[in-house]
C-alpha positions in Angstrom: -22.2 -110.1 29.4 -22.2 -106.6 30.9 -25.1 -104.8 32.5 -25.9 -102.7 29.4 -26.1 -105.7 27.1 -28.3 -107.6 29.6 -30.7 -104.7 30.0 -31.0 -104.3 26.2 -31.6 -108.0 25.7 -34.4 -108.0 28.3 -35.9 -104.9 26.6 -35.8 -106.7 23.3 -37.5 -109.7 24.9 -40.2 -107.5 26.2 -40.7 -106.1 22.7 -40.9 -109.6 21.2 -43.6 -110.5 23.8 -45.6 -107.5 22.8 -45.3 -108.4 19.2 -46.6 -111.9 19.9 -49.5 -110.5 21.8 -50.3 -108.1 18.9 -50.3 -111.1 16.5 -52.8 -112.9 18.6 -55.1 -110.0 18.6 -55.0 -109.1 14.9 -57.7 -111.6 13.9 -60.2 -109.7 16.1 -59.7 -106.3 14.3 -60.5 -105.0 10.8 -57.5 -105.2 8.6 -55.5 -106.6 11.6 -55.0 -103.0 13.1 -54.9 -103.5 16.9 -55.5 -100.4 18.9 -52.5 -99.4 21.0 -54.9 -98.6 23.8 -56.0 -102.3 23.8 -52.5 -103.5 24.0 -51.6 -101.2 26.8 -54.6 -102.0 28.9 -54.7 -105.7 28.3 -51.0 -106.1 29.2 -51.3 -103.5 32.0 -48.5 -101.4 30.5 -49.4 -98.0 32.0 -46.9 -96.9 34.7 -46.0 -93.8 36.6 -42.6 -92.6 35.2 -41.5 -89.9 37.7 -40.1 -90.1 41.2 -42.7 -90.2 44.0 -41.7 -86.7 45.0 -42.6 -85.2 41.6 -46.0 -84.6 40.1 -47.5 -86.7 37.3 -51.1 -86.9 36.5 -51.6 -90.7 36.4 -50.0 -93.7 34.7 -48.8 -93.2 31.1 -48.0 -95.7 28.3 -44.4 -94.8 28.0 -43.2 -98.4 28.2 -45.5 -99.5 25.5 -44.4 -96.6 23.3 -40.7 -97.5 23.7 -41.4 -101.2 22.9 -43.5 -100.3 19.9 -40.9 -98.1 18.5 -38.2 -100.8 18.9 -40.5 -103.1 16.9 -41.2 -100.4 14.3 -37.4 -99.7 13.9 -36.9 -103.5 13.4 -39.5 -103.5 10.7 -41.6 -105.9 12.7 -44.8 -103.7 13.0 -46.6 -101.1 11.1 -48.0 -98.0 12.8 -51.2 -96.1 11.8 -52.8 -93.0 13.4 -56.5 -92.4 12.8 -57.7 -89.1 14.5 -56.2 -89.3 17.9 -56.0 -93.1 18.1 -52.9 -95.2 17.4 -52.9 -98.7 15.9 -50.3 -101.4 15.2 -50.1 -104.6 13.2 -47.4 -107.1 12.5 -45.5 -107.1 9.2 
């Protein structure tokens, strides 16, 4: 297996782990809509995404956004935005 395939397999494994976590949290929320902020903070998915020499104002949720989009593209989660807050639930 080449490096690209291994990296993509690992990313997909991460996405499946996030999906599993979302499913465990759904019973705690109305209509099963789990806040993205809860998932990011609970799994500690906020990271600084720029080289040390560049300026970024704090850690961001880019990794969760990528994983959630993969799940959405695979038709495994639904996305909802209410005001400025994002929510996800499994399909």
